[in-house]
N, C-alpha and C positions, 0 to 999 in steps of 0.2 A: 911140657904139659899139653902143647898144641896137638901132638899126635896121639895122646892118650885116648883109649877107648873105654876105660873103666876108671872111676874115681873112688877113692876111699877117703872119708873125712873122719877126724877124731877131735872132738871138742872136750878139752880137759880142764878140770878145776883142780888146782894144786893146793895141797895143805899149807897152812901157815908155816913159814920158816923153811919150806922145801923148794921154793922157786929157783934158787941158784942151782941146786942139785938137779932139778928137773931140766933146766936149760942146758946144763953141762952134759947130762945124760943124753939129751937129744943129739948133741953133736958127737960125743965120743962113742956112744953105743949104737943108737938107732941109725944115724947117718952113715957111720962107718960100716955097720952090718948090712944096711940096705943097699949100699953102693955095690955090693957083691951080687946083688940080684939083677940078673941080666935084663929082665923084662919090666923093671921099674923104669919109667921114662922121665920121671921128675917129681919134685915135691916142693912144698912151701910150708914154712913154719912162721906163725905170727902170734902176737899177743894182743889182748884187748887194751884199748886206751882208757876204758872205764873201770876195769877190774884187773889189777896186776896179778891175779891168780888164775886167769882164764887164758887158755892157749888153743889155737886151731892148727891142726896138721892136715894138709891135703897131699895125697899121693896119687900120681897118675900112672896107670899100668897099661901094658899092651892089650890086655884082655882080662876078663873076669877069671879065666882059667889061670893066667899068670899070677894073679893075686892069690888064688887058692893054693897054687904050688908054693908060693912064698910062705903062706900060713902053715902049710904042712912041713916044709923043709927048714924054715929059719925062725919064724916068729917066737915060738916057745923059748928057744935058747936066748934070743935077744931080750925077751921080757924078763927072763930069769936073771940075766946079767944086769939089766937096768934096774931091777928091784922096784918096779913101778908101784907096787902096793905101799911102799914107804912114802912116795911122793903124791899119789893121787887121792883126792877126796871124792872125785867122781869123773866118769868119762862117758860120753855119748858118741857113738859111731854110726855112720851111715855109709852106704856104698851104692853106686849106680852106674849103669852103662850109659855112655854118651850117645845121644841121639844126634847124628850128623846134621840134621836140619836145624838144630839149635846152636850150632857153632857160631860164635861171633867173630873169633879170630880166624882169618883165612889160613888154610894149610899151605905151607911153603914146600 
């Protein structure tokens, strides 16, 4: 994530009774599929300590264009395979370009 120039966030609220499936799908479908994307530089998956149905996914990309290429080439197939509509009550996504002057972690 240190070298990422573009970040995508997804804050998901999972339906009651679907949390286990959602977590399993993150590993088996999304992680596996996204590993094949060359310009994905890293990602993080976390859950809320206050609400066991809320999850945050952060992905770091080489560039905004790299993320757009992934959306065009892979996202729809992964979404279909994951059957996200069965798991999600709601999702909020944001994306932004990293401003180098804001970096806290030094690049190595």
